[in-house]
C-alpha positions in Angstrom: -59.1 23.8 51.5 -60.2 22.0 48.5 -58.5 23.4 45.4 -60.2 23.4 42.0 -57.0 22.2 40.3 -53.9 20.5 41.8 -51.0 20.3 39.4 -48.3 17.8 40.1 -45.0 19.0 38.6 -43.7 22.6 37.9 -41.9 22.1 34.6 -43.1 24.0 31.6 -46.3 21.9 31.4 -47.2 22.4 35.0 -46.4 26.1 35.0 -48.4 26.6 31.9 -51.3 24.7 33.4 -51.0 26.8 36.6 -51.0 30.1 34.6 -54.2 29.1 32.5 -56.0 27.7 35.5 -55.2 30.5 37.9 -56.0 33.1 35.2 -59.4 31.5 34.8 -60.0 32.2 38.5 -59.7 28.5 39.5 -58.0 28.0 42.8 -54.7 26.4 41.8 -51.8 24.6 43.6 -48.7 23.3 41.9 -46.8 20.6 43.7 -43.2 20.3 42.9 -40.6 18.0 44.7 -37.5 19.7 43.3 -37.6 23.1 41.9 -39.8 25.0 39.3 -38.8 24.7 35.7 -38.0 21.0 35.5 -35.5 19.9 32.8 -36.0 23.2 31.0 -34.4 25.0 34.0 -31.3 22.8 33.6 -30.9 23.6 29.9 -28.2 26.2 29.3 -29.9 27.9 26.4 -33.2 27.3 24.6 -33.2 28.3 21.0 -36.5 26.9 19.7 -39.0 28.5 22.0 -40.9 31.1 19.9 -40.5 34.8 20.8 -36.7 34.7 21.6 -34.7 35.3 18.4 -31.4 35.0 20.2 -32.5 32.2 22.5 -33.2 32.4 26.2 -31.5 30.6 29.2 -33.5 27.7 30.5 -33.4 28.9 34.1 -34.5 32.4 33.0 -37.4 31.1 31.0 -38.5 28.8 34.0 -38.3 31.7 36.4 -40.5 33.8 34.1 -43.1 31.1 33.7 -43.2 30.6 37.5 -43.6 34.3 38.3 -46.3 34.7 35.7 -48.3 31.7 37.1 -47.9 33.1 40.7 -48.9 36.6 39.6 -52.3 35.2 38.6 -52.7 33.5 42.0 -51.2 29.9 41.5 -49.6 28.6 44.7 -46.5 26.5 44.6 -45.9 23.9 47.2 -42.4 22.2 47.5 -43.3 18.6 48.2 -43.6 15.3 46.4 -46.8 13.3 45.6 -46.7 9.6 46.4 -50.3 8.6 45.9 -53.7 9.8 44.6 -56.9 8.5 46.2 -60.3 9.5 44.9 -62.9 10.0 47.6 -66.4 10.8 46.4 -65.7 13.6 43.8 -62.5 14.8 45.4 -59.0 13.7 44.7 -56.8 13.3 47.8 -53.1 13.7 46.9 -50.8 12.1 49.6 -47.6 13.9 50.0 -44.0 12.8 51.0 -44.3 14.2 54.4 -47.7 12.4 54.9 -49.6 15.7 54.5 -52.2 15.8 51.8 -53.8 18.2 49.2 -57.4 17.9 48.1 -58.7 19.0 44.8 -61.6 18.7 42.4 -59.2 17.9 39.4 -55.6 16.9 39.0 -53.1 17.6 36.2 -50.2 15.2 36.1 -47.1 17.1 34.9 -44.3 15.4 36.8 -42.3 14.8 33.6 -39.5 12.3 33.2 -36.1 11.5 34.7 -32.8 10.5 33.0 -32.4 6.9 32.0 -29.4 5.0 33.6 -26.9 3.0 31.7 -27.1 0.2 34.1 -23.4 -0.8 33.9 -20.9 -1.5 36.6 -19.5 1.6 38.3 -22.4 3.9 37.3 -24.1 4.0 40.8 -20.7 4.0 42.7 -19.5 7.1 40.7 -22.7 9.1 40.4 -21.8 12.5 41.7 -18.1 11.6 41.4 -17.7 11.7 37.7 -21.0 10.3 36.4 -23.6 13.0 35.7 -26.9 13.4 34.0 -26.8 17.2 33.6 -24.0 19.1 31.8 -25.5 22.4 32.7 -25.4 21.4 36.3 -21.9 19.9 36.4 -20.0 21.1 33.3 -18.0 23.8 35.0 -16.3 21.1 37.1 -14.5 19.8 34.1 -12.5 22.8 32.9 -9.6 21.7 30.7 -10.5 18.0 31.3 -11.7 15.1 29.2 -15.2 14.0 29.3 -17.5 11.6 27.5 -21.2 12.0 26.5 -23.3 8.9 25.9 -26.2 9.2 23.4 -26.9 10.4 19.9 -30.1 12.4 20.2 -30.7 16.2 20.6 -30.0 16.2 24.3 -26.8 14.3 24.0 -25.5 16.6 21.3 -26.6 19.7 23.1 -24.8 18.4 26.2 -21.6 17.7 24.1 -21.6 21.2 22.6 -22.2 22.8 26.0 -19.3 20.9 27.5 -16.9 22.2 25.0 -17.1 25.5 26.8 -15.1 23.9 29.6 -13.6 20.6 28.7 -10.5 20.3 26.5 -11.9 17.1 24.7 -15.4 15.6 24.5 -16.0 12.1 23.3 -19.6 11.3 22.0 -20.3 7.5 22.4 -23.2 6.3 20.3 -24.5 2.8 19.8 -25.2 3.5 16.1 -23.1 4.8 13.2 -25.2 8.0 12.8 -26.7 10.6 15.1 -30.5 11.0 15.8 -30.0 14.6 16.6 -31.5 17.4 14.4 -29.3 18.4 11.4 -28.3 21.8 12.8 -27.0 20.2 16.0 -25.2 17.6 14.1 -23.5 20.1 11.9 -22.3 22.1 15.0 -21.0 19.0 16.6 -19.2 17.7 13.5 -17.6 21.2 13.0 -16.4 21.4 16.6 -12.7 20.4 16.9 -13.1 19.4 20.6 -15.7 16.7 19.9 -14.7 13.2 18.7 -17.2 10.4 18.0 -17.0 6.8 19.0 -19.5 5.0 16.7 -21.3 1.6 17.1 -20.3 1.5 20.8 -21.7 1.3 24.3 -20.2 1.8 27.7 -19.5 -1.6 29.3 -18.0 -0.4 32.6 -17.1 2.8 34.5 -13.8 2.7 36.4 -12.0 4.9 38.8 -10.6 5.4 42.3 -12.1 8.4 44.1 -13.5 9.7 40.9 -14.0 8.4 37.3 -10.8 8.0 35.3 -11.6 5.3 32.8 -14.4 3.9 30.6 -14.5 0.5 29.1 -16.3 0.8 25.7 -17.6 -2.1 23.7 -18.1 -2.1 19.9 -21.6 -3.6 19.3 -20.6 -5.0 16.0 -17.3 -6.6 16.7 -17.5 -7.1 20.5 -14.1 -5.5 20.9 -13.4 -3.8 24.2 -11.5 -0.4 24.4 -10.3 1.6 27.4 -10.8 5.4 27.2 -9.3 7.7 29.8 -11.8 10.4 30.9 -12.5 12.6 33.9 -16.2 12.4 33.7 -19.1 10.9 31.8 -22.5 12.5 31.0 -25.4 10.1 30.3 -28.0 11.3 27.8 -29.8 8.2 26.5 -33.4 9.2 27.1 -36.0 9.5 29.8 -38.1 7.5 32.1 -41.6 8.9 32.8 -42.3 9.6 36.6 -45.5 7.7 36.7 -44.8 5.1 39.5 -47.2 7.0 41.9 -50.2 6.6 39.6 -49.5 3.3 37.8 -52.3 1.6 39.8 -55.0 4.0 38.7 -53.9 5.6 35.4 -53.6 3.7 32.0 -49.9 3.7 30.8 -48.3 2.5 27.6 -45.6 -0.1 27.6 -43.0 2.4 28.3 -44.7 3.8 31.3 -46.1 7.0 29.7 -49.6 8.2 30.5 -52.2 7.6 27.7 -54.4 10.6 27.0 -56.6 11.9 24.3 -56.1 15.3 22.6 -57.9 16.9 25.5 -55.2 15.6 27.9 -57.8 13.4 29.6 -56.7 10.2 31.2 -58.8 7.2 31.7 -59.9 8.6 35.2 -62.4 11.4 34.8 -61.0 14.5 36.4 -57.4 13.5 36.1 -55.4 15.0 33.2 -51.8 14.7 32.1 -49.5 17.2 30.3 -45.9 17.4 29.1 -43.2 14.8 29.0 -45.1 12.4 31.3 -47.6 11.5 28.6 -47.4 9.4 25.4 -46.7 11.9 22.6 -44.6 12.2 19.5 -42.5 15.3 20.5 -41.3 16.3 23.9 -40.2 19.9 23.8 -40.8 23.0 26.0 -43.3 24.3 23.5 -45.4 21.1 23.4 -45.2 20.8 27.2 -46.6 24.4 27.5 -49.3 23.7 25.0 -50.3 20.4 26.8 -50.5 22.4 30.1 -52.7 25.0 28.6 -55.1 22.4 27.1 -55.2 20.4 30.4 -56.1 23.5 32.4 -58.9 24.5 30.1 -60.3 21.0 30.1 -60.0 20.8 33.9 -62.1 24.0 34.1 -64.7 22.5 31.8 -64.8 19.4 34.0 -65.4 21.4 37.0 -68.3 23.3 35.4 -69.9 19.9 34.3 -69.9 18.8 38.0 -72.0 21.8 39.1 
């Protein structure tokens, strides 16, 4: 079967695109390697998505988006895309298991993954004290001491969430002030469980079976300090998941896909939406908006081919 629209990624952008495409009576398949919802599904509570005055759980919102897209006929395939090849006017998407999906248009919505610190001990202790998701792993640290690395919204949200379990949370930030929104900063500064280590970076992660120590370096003085912790949560940004299209799609110097306001890439028939593309704001609401625009434009592209 040749689908009208193949969407790679089932985060808010991909699910929104799936909803709009399927509701427009376009045959639609959403290809997702992990699980529907993307990073939103791992967020404990989302407070800035319109329509939920008391906020909504990330997993709950993701499941509602998935069900809505499926109700209008979008199919979800659990697999990963490794390559896209254009054959005549059809895109052939090669999957992890060597299977393939053919479609008239493609919407790239694979999102981004957490950046790594790149320090000694990080790889060795991943899953044994090093984590990139507080919602996933926070409950393992009841009454323990943890550290969060970063100073943006995600880092502070993670730190605040971890205070539900941990007895103490260090926030390690390479600058002397946070980049997070003011309301999150205020909550963090008022939380007695959170302590800040300013102008510092993690130099090394140490432990035996699990993490038990961080070596922290002051970026101004070069001084090294040892901190006892039971776990470390890394929240220093994202890396776009664009390796599988880097040979055919124009990317910026950070690896994000370059699009216009219609979500069009440099390849006619391929669109991009959400965190995977170059944009000033990466939030659930902007991802959903991107997905809707991409799906509508994909429909128009198909009409132009007829």
